[in-house]
LUMNU-12846 format. One record per residue: residue number from 0; x, y, z of N, C-alpha, C in turn. Coordinates in nm, 3 decimals, padded with zeros to 5 digits, always signed. Layout:
N
> k;n.east;n.north;n.up;ca.east;ca.north;ca.up;c.east;c.north;c.up
> NUM;X;Y;Z;X;Y;Z;X;Y;Z $
...
This chain:
165
> k;n.east;n.north;n.up;ca.east;ca.north;ca.up;c.east;c.north;c.up
> 0;+12.495;+12.218;+12.242;+12.473;+12.323;+12.146;+12.322;+12.350;+12.137 $
> 1;+12.283;+12.475;+12.146;+12.143;+12.513;+12.134;+12.105;+12.512;+11.987 $
> 2;+12.007;+12.430;+11.953;+11.964;+12.418;+11.813;+11.854;+12.516;+11.776 $
> 3;+11.807;+12.593;+11.873;+11.695;+12.682;+11.846;+11.564;+12.608;+11.863 $
> 4;+11.454;+12.679;+11.846;+11.324;+12.618;+11.874;+11.285;+12.512;+11.771 $
> 5;+11.216;+12.411;+11.820;+11.159;+12.311;+11.731;+11.042;+12.374;+11.657 $
> 6;+11.004;+12.316;+11.547;+10.896;+12.371;+11.466;+10.765;+12.297;+11.484 $
> 7;+10.763;+12.199;+11.574;+10.637;+12.130;+11.600;+10.571;+12.186;+11.726 $
> 8;+10.444;+12.156;+11.742;+10.369;+12.200;+11.858;+10.325;+12.078;+11.938 $
> 9;+10.287;+12.101;+12.064;+10.225;+11.995;+12.143;+10.083;+11.980;+12.091 $
> 10;+10.049;+11.860;+12.048;+09.917;+11.836;+11.991;+09.827;+11.765;+12.092 $
> 11;+09.695;+11.778;+12.073;+09.603;+11.714;+12.167;+09.614;+11.562;+12.168 $
> 12;+09.586;+11.506;+12.282;+09.573;+11.362;+12.300;+09.434;+11.341;+12.358 $
> 13;+09.352;+11.265;+12.288;+09.216;+11.246;+12.338;+09.189;+11.099;+12.365 $
> 14;+09.111;+11.076;+12.470;+09.065;+10.940;+12.497;+08.970;+10.903;+12.385 $
> 15;+08.981;+10.784;+12.334;+08.894;+10.742;+12.226;+08.749;+10.751;+12.269 $
> 16;+08.663;+10.810;+12.186;+08.521;+10.819;+12.221;+08.457;+10.681;+12.236 $
> 17;+08.511;+10.582;+12.167;+08.459;+10.446;+12.177;+08.536;+10.367;+12.280 $
> 18;+08.584;+10.436;+12.382;+08.677;+10.378;+12.477;+08.605;+10.293;+12.583 $
> 19;+08.609;+10.163;+12.562;+08.553;+10.073;+12.662;+08.657;+09.973;+12.709 $
> 20;+08.782;+10.002;+12.678;+08.890;+09.912;+12.716;+08.953;+09.955;+12.846 $
> 21;+09.015;+09.863;+12.910;+09.089;+09.894;+13.032;+09.226;+09.829;+13.018 $
> 22;+09.335;+09.901;+13.008;+09.341;+10.046;+13.019;+09.286;+10.112;+12.893 $
> 23;+09.251;+10.241;+12.903;+09.195;+10.312;+12.788;+09.298;+10.332;+12.678 $
> 24;+09.251;+10.358;+12.559;+09.345;+10.396;+12.452;+09.314;+10.537;+12.407 $
> 25;+09.416;+10.600;+12.353;+09.410;+10.741;+12.319;+09.441;+10.763;+12.172 $
> 26;+09.399;+10.877;+12.124;+09.429;+10.919;+11.987;+09.515;+11.045;+11.995 $
> 27;+09.632;+11.043;+11.930;+09.723;+11.157;+11.929;+09.700;+11.233;+11.798 $
> 28;+09.662;+11.358;+11.808;+09.622;+11.435;+11.691;+09.740;+11.511;+11.629 $
> 29;+09.842;+11.439;+11.588;+09.959;+11.504;+11.528;+09.931;+11.553;+11.386 $
> 30;+09.814;+11.522;+11.334;+09.772;+11.580;+11.206;+09.747;+11.730;+11.219 $
> 31;+09.746;+11.781;+11.342;+09.724;+11.923;+11.367;+09.855;+12.003;+11.372 $
> 32;+09.966;+11.939;+11.339;+10.094;+12.010;+11.333;+10.083;+12.124;+11.231 $
> 33;+10.156;+12.234;+11.249;+10.141;+12.350;+11.160;+10.138;+12.320;+11.009 $
> 34;+10.227;+12.237;+10.955;+10.216;+12.213;+10.811;+10.112;+12.106;+10.776 $
> 35;+10.050;+12.046;+10.876;+09.957;+11.937;+10.853;+10.027;+11.803;+10.839 $
> 36;+10.156;+11.800;+10.864;+10.235;+11.678;+10.849;+10.292;+11.634;+10.984 $
> 37;+10.263;+11.510;+11.020;+10.317;+11.452;+11.142;+10.469;+11.437;+11.136 $
> 38;+10.528;+11.446;+11.019;+10.673;+11.428;+11.005;+10.754;+11.550;+11.045 $
> 39;+10.688;+11.656;+11.089;+10.758;+11.780;+11.125;+10.855;+11.758;+11.241 $
> 40;+10.822;+11.669;+11.333;+10.908;+11.647;+11.450;+11.050;+11.606;+11.409 $
> 41;+11.060;+11.507;+11.322;+11.191;+11.459;+11.279;+11.260;+11.553;+11.182 $
> 42;+11.183;+11.608;+11.090;+11.242;+11.698;+10.990;+11.297;+11.824;+11.057 $
> 43;+11.226;+11.874;+11.156;+11.272;+11.993;+11.226;+11.403;+11.967;+11.300 $
> 44;+11.412;+11.855;+11.370;+11.536;+11.824;+11.442;+11.652;+11.811;+11.344 $
> 45;+11.632;+11.735;+11.238;+11.741;+11.717;+11.140;+11.781;+11.851;+11.078 $
> 46;+11.685;+11.935;+11.045;+11.715;+12.064;+10.983;+11.796;+12.153;+11.077 $
> 47;+11.756;+12.159;+11.203;+11.827;+12.244;+11.298;+11.969;+12.194;+11.318 $
> 48;+11.988;+12.063;+11.326;+12.124;+12.008;+11.338;+12.204;+12.032;+11.210 $
> 49;+12.140;+12.016;+11.095;+12.210;+12.034;+10.967;+12.270;+12.174;+10.957 $
> 50;+12.196;+12.272;+11.000;+12.245;+12.410;+10.993;+12.349;+12.437;+11.101 $
> 51;+12.318;+12.404;+11.224;+12.408;+12.437;+11.337;+12.533;+12.352;+11.341 $
> 52;+12.521;+12.224;+11.311;+12.635;+12.133;+11.327;+12.711;+12.106;+11.197 $
> 53;+12.641;+12.112;+11.083;+12.704;+12.075;+10.957;+12.711;+12.189;+10.857 $
> 54;+12.661;+12.306;+10.895;+12.671;+12.424;+10.811;+12.588;+12.421;+10.683 $
> 55;+12.478;+12.348;+10.683;+12.393;+12.338;+10.563;+12.343;+12.476;+10.521 $
> 56;+12.341;+12.498;+10.392;+12.294;+12.624;+10.334;+12.165;+12.604;+10.255 $
> 57;+12.133;+12.479;+10.225;+12.009;+12.448;+10.152;+11.969;+12.304;+10.181 $
> 58;+11.840;+12.276;+10.160;+11.786;+12.143;+10.184;+11.737;+12.084;+10.053 $
> 59;+11.748;+11.952;+10.042;+11.689;+11.879;+09.931;+11.626;+11.753;+09.990 $
> 60;+11.508;+11.719;+09.941;+11.435;+11.606;+09.996;+11.368;+11.526;+09.886 $
> 61;+11.338;+11.402;+09.919;+11.253;+11.320;+09.833;+11.128;+11.288;+09.915 $
> 62;+11.016;+11.278;+09.845;+10.892;+11.260;+09.918;+10.780;+11.215;+09.827 $
> 63;+10.682;+11.152;+09.888;+10.557;+11.126;+09.820;+10.456;+11.233;+09.857 $
> 64;+10.493;+11.320;+09.952;+10.406;+11.429;+09.993;+10.430;+11.477;+10.135 $
> 65;+10.406;+11.392;+10.234;+10.412;+11.432;+10.375;+10.550;+11.479;+10.419 $
> 66;+10.653;+11.404;+10.388;+10.789;+11.442;+10.429;+10.831;+11.571;+10.360 $
> 67;+10.801;+11.583;+10.232;+10.836;+11.704;+10.159;+10.767;+11.826;+10.216 $
> 68;+10.644;+11.809;+10.258;+10.569;+11.919;+10.319;+10.637;+11.962;+10.449 $
> 69;+10.679;+11.867;+10.530;+10.745;+11.899;+10.657;+10.880;+11.967;+10.635 $
> 70;+10.958;+11.921;+10.538;+11.087;+11.983;+10.507;+11.066;+12.124;+10.451 $
> 71;+10.970;+12.139;+10.362;+10.942;+12.271;+10.303;+10.900;+12.370;+10.410 $
> 72;+10.815;+12.327;+10.502;+10.771;+12.414;+10.612;+10.889;+12.455;+10.700 $
> 73;+10.971;+12.358;+10.734;+11.088;+12.384;+10.818;+11.185;+12.480;+10.747 $
> 74;+11.209;+12.456;+10.620;+11.300;+12.544;+10.543;+11.244;+12.686;+10.540 $
> 75;+11.116;+12.699;+10.522;+11.052;+12.831;+10.520;+11.073;+12.901;+10.654 $
> 76;+11.050;+12.829;+10.763;+11.068;+12.888;+10.897;+11.212;+12.929;+10.922 $
> 77;+11.307;+12.853;+10.862;+11.449;+12.880;+10.884;+11.508;+12.970;+10.775 $
> 78;+11.424;+13.008;+10.679;+11.467;+13.095;+10.569;+11.585;+13.036;+10.493 $
> 79;+11.570;+12.910;+10.452;+11.675;+12.840;+10.379;+11.614;+12.779;+10.253 $
> 80;+11.683;+12.784;+10.139;+11.628;+12.728;+10.015;+11.604;+12.577;+10.027 $
> 81;+11.503;+12.531;+09.955;+11.467;+12.389;+09.961;+11.412;+12.342;+09.827 $
> 82;+11.453;+12.222;+09.786;+11.397;+12.155;+09.668;+11.346;+12.019;+09.713 $
> 83;+11.227;+11.985;+09.667;+11.166;+11.858;+09.701;+11.137;+11.782;+09.573 $
> 84;+11.195;+11.664;+09.560;+11.172;+11.577;+09.445;+11.059;+11.481;+09.477 $
> 85;+10.959;+11.477;+09.391;+10.844;+11.389;+09.410;+10.821;+11.308;+09.283 $
> 86;+10.762;+11.189;+09.294;+10.725;+11.114;+09.174;+10.597;+11.172;+09.113 $
> 87;+10.570;+11.136;+08.990;+10.452;+11.187;+08.920;+10.322;+11.146;+08.987 $
> 88;+10.326;+11.045;+09.072;+10.206;+10.998;+09.142;+10.168;+11.087;+09.260 $
> 89;+10.254;+11.182;+09.295;+10.221;+11.273;+09.405;+10.110;+11.367;+09.359 $
> 90;+10.001;+11.375;+09.434;+09.889;+11.461;+09.393;+09.930;+11.607;+09.378 $
> 91;+09.866;+11.673;+09.284;+09.892;+11.815;+09.261;+09.867;+11.896;+09.388 $
> 92;+09.769;+11.857;+09.468;+09.741;+11.929;+09.592;+09.861;+11.924;+09.687 $
> 93;+09.930;+11.810;+09.695;+10.050;+11.798;+09.780;+10.163;+11.883;+09.724 $
> 94;+10.179;+11.882;+09.592;+10.283;+11.964;+09.529;+10.259;+12.112;+09.556 $
> 95;+10.135;+12.154;+09.546;+10.101;+12.295;+09.571;+10.128;+12.334;+09.715 $
> 96;+10.098;+12.245;+09.808;+10.126;+12.275;+09.949;+10.276;+12.290;+09.973 $
> 97;+10.354;+12.201;+09.915;+10.500;+12.209;+09.927;+10.548;+12.344;+09.874 $
> 98;+10.500;+12.383;+09.758;+10.541;+12.510;+09.697;+10.489;+12.630;+09.774 $
> 99;+10.379;+12.614;+09.847;+10.323;+12.727;+09.923;+10.419;+12.773;+10.033 $
> 100;+10.513;+12.689;+10.070;+10.614;+12.726;+10.170;+10.743;+12.776;+10.106 $
> 101;+10.740;+12.799;+09.975;+10.855;+12.856;+09.907;+10.953;+12.755;+09.852 $
> 102;+10.926;+12.627;+09.871;+11.015;+12.524;+09.817;+10.991;+12.506;+09.668 $
> 103;+11.092;+12.458;+09.599;+11.078;+12.421;+09.459;+11.042;+12.273;+09.457 $
> 104;+10.931;+12.239;+09.395;+10.887;+12.100;+09.387;+10.918;+12.049;+09.247 $
> 105;+10.999;+11.942;+09.239;+11.043;+11.888;+09.112;+10.983;+11.749;+09.094 $
> 106;+10.908;+11.729;+08.988;+10.852;+11.596;+08.958;+10.957;+11.518;+08.881 $
> 107;+10.992;+11.402;+08.934;+11.097;+11.321;+08.873;+11.058;+11.174;+08.878 $
> 108;+11.028;+11.118;+08.763;+10.996;+10.976;+08.752;+10.855;+10.942;+08.799 $
> 109;+10.822;+10.815;+08.782;+10.690;+10.766;+08.822;+10.692;+10.698;+08.958 $
> 110;+10.811;+10.667;+09.007;+10.825;+10.596;+09.134;+10.903;+10.680;+09.235 $
> 111;+10.873;+10.658;+09.362;+10.946;+10.730;+09.468;+11.097;+10.708;+09.453 $
> 112;+11.138;+10.587;+09.421;+11.282;+10.556;+09.410;+11.351;+10.646;+09.307 $
> 113;+11.281;+10.681;+09.200;+11.340;+10.768;+09.098;+11.356;+10.911;+09.152 $
> 114;+11.254;+10.960;+09.220;+11.264;+11.093;+09.280;+11.373;+11.095;+09.386 $
> 115;+11.380;+10.989;+09.465;+11.480;+10.981;+09.572;+11.621;+10.979;+09.515 $
> 116;+11.643;+10.908;+09.405;+11.778;+10.904;+09.345;+11.822;+11.044;+09.304 $
> 117;+11.731;+11.123;+09.250;+11.767;+11.261;+09.211;+11.797;+11.346;+09.334 $
> 118;+11.716;+11.331;+09.438;+11.739;+11.408;+09.560;+11.874;+11.370;+09.623 $
> 119;+11.902;+11.242;+09.628;+12.030;+11.196;+09.686;+12.148;+11.253;+09.607 $
> 120;+12.139;+11.252;+09.476;+12.248;+11.306;+09.393;+12.267;+11.455;+09.420 $
> 121;+12.159;+11.530;+09.426;+12.170;+11.673;+09.454;+12.218;+11.697;+09.598 $
> 122;+12.183;+11.607;+09.686;+12.225;+11.619;+09.825;+12.375;+11.605;+09.845 $
> 123;+12.446;+11.559;+09.745;+12.591;+11.546;+09.752;+12.662;+11.680;+09.731 $
> 124;+12.588;+11.780;+09.684;+12.649;+11.910;+09.658;+12.690;+11.977;+09.789 $
> 125;+12.799;+12.050;+09.784;+12.850;+12.123;+09.901;+12.743;+12.211;+09.964 $
> 126;+12.729;+12.204;+10.095;+12.636;+12.289;+10.169;+12.491;+12.246;+10.162 $
> 127;+12.467;+12.130;+10.100;+12.330;+12.080;+10.084;+12.306;+11.963;+10.178 $
> 128;+12.194;+11.966;+10.246;+12.154;+11.857;+10.336;+12.041;+11.780;+10.270 $
> 129;+12.061;+11.649;+10.255;+11.960;+11.559;+10.198;+11.868;+11.508;+10.308 $
> 130;+11.738;+11.510;+10.282;+11.638;+11.457;+10.374;+11.567;+11.338;+10.310 $
> 131;+11.584;+11.222;+10.371;+11.507;+11.105;+10.330;+11.364;+11.123;+10.382 $
> 132;+11.270;+11.058;+10.319;+11.132;+11.065;+10.367;+11.114;+10.985;+10.495 $
> 133;+11.204;+10.889;+10.520;+11.181;+10.799;+10.634;+11.306;+10.732;+10.691 $
> 134;+11.415;+10.727;+10.620;+11.527;+10.641;+10.658;+11.646;+10.723;+10.710 $
> 135;+11.636;+10.767;+10.837;+11.742;+10.850;+10.893;+11.728;+10.850;+11.045 $
> 136;+11.837;+10.822;+11.113;+11.834;+10.816;+11.261;+11.791;+10.948;+11.324 $
> 137;+11.832;+11.061;+11.266;+11.791;+11.190;+11.321;+11.640;+11.210;+11.310 $
> 138;+11.582;+11.164;+11.200;+11.437;+11.174;+11.186;+11.368;+11.093;+11.294 $
> 139;+11.415;+10.970;+11.315;+11.351;+10.884;+11.415;+11.364;+10.944;+11.554 $
> 140;+11.479;+11.003;+11.581;+11.498;+11.068;+11.712;+11.399;+11.183;+11.729 $
> 141;+11.383;+11.263;+11.626;+11.287;+11.373;+11.633;+11.144;+11.325;+11.646 $
> 142;+11.108;+11.223;+11.567;+10.973;+11.168;+11.575;+10.944;+11.110;+11.714 $
> 143;+11.048;+11.058;+11.778;+11.032;+10.996;+11.910;+10.993;+11.097;+12.018 $
> 144;+11.004;+11.226;+11.990;+10.963;+11.326;+12.089;+10.816;+11.309;+12.125 $
> 145;+10.743;+11.245;+12.039;+10.601;+11.223;+12.064;+10.580;+11.130;+12.185 $
> 146;+10.675;+11.042;+12.210;+10.660;+10.945;+12.320;+10.655;+11.016;+12.455 $
> 147;+10.751;+11.104;+12.482;+10.751;+11.177;+12.610;+10.629;+11.267;+12.621 $
> 148;+10.590;+11.326;+12.509;+10.473;+11.413;+12.509;+10.347;+11.334;+12.548 $
> 149;+10.331;+11.216;+12.489;+10.216;+11.131;+12.522;+10.220;+11.087;+12.668 $
> 150;+10.338;+11.045;+12.714;+10.349;+11.002;+12.854;+10.305;+11.112;+12.950 $
> 151;+10.349;+11.235;+12.925;+10.312;+11.346;+13.012;+10.162;+11.374;+13.004 $
> 152;+10.107;+11.368;+12.885;+09.964;+11.394;+12.869;+09.878;+11.286;+12.935 $
> 153;+09.922;+11.161;+12.927;+09.848;+11.053;+12.993;+09.855;+11.070;+13.144 $
> 154;+09.975;+11.105;+13.195;+09.988;+11.132;+13.340;+09.893;+11.243;+13.383 $
> 155;+09.892;+11.351;+13.306;+09.805;+11.464;+13.338;+09.658;+11.423;+13.333 $
> 156;+09.623;+11.341;+13.238;+09.485;+11.294;+13.223;+09.444;+11.209;+13.342 $
> 157;+09.533;+11.122;+13.387;+09.497;+11.036;+13.501;+09.482;+11.116;+13.629 $
> 158;+09.554;+11.228;+13.638;+09.541;+11.315;+13.756;+09.410;+11.396;+13.752 $
> 159;+09.371;+11.437;+13.631;+09.255;+11.526;+13.622;+09.129;+11.457;+13.573 $
> 160;+09.143;+11.335;+13.521;+09.030;+11.259;+13.467;+08.963;+11.329;+13.349 $
> 161;+09.038;+11.411;+13.277;+08.985;+11.478;+13.160;+08.994;+11.386;+13.039 $
> 162;+08.893;+11.391;+12.955;+08.893;+11.310;+12.833;+08.977;+11.376;+12.725 $
> 163;+08.983;+11.510;+12.727;+09.058;+11.583;+12.625;+09.175;+11.653;+12.693 $
> 164;+09.295;+11.635;+12.639;+09.417;+11.688;+12.702;+09.471;+11.805;+12.626 $
């Protein structure tokens, strides 16, 4: 089944400027993903499957910031409603970023577990897909796309001897 395009981009891989090791080590700049969240890889895969395979009509997530930002961005790209539950410790700047993508950001409790309990409960509603911030096989599968990307970039680097890929 074609899930449609992923919402992440190929990000640069650079040889560490302080690179004196053999073999060299690299830095993967996934902080340059469109929403600024490295979690976009997993959230995008789960979102596309949720809609195509499970008929999701809306998303709900729990987050301390990064995961909620990735879900909100993905929901915006897919034109689907989204609510993100965050604890009171989530900075206002993170809440504003989540809302900038059209998601509703709900502050619930002082701890992540409290926000997550509310998101899980709402995720039980018909047509709603719940997104954990970290604990989901689909997320891990999506995040793992970085491995093949890095392997290809390292291969290309060894062929061209470029420090920046």
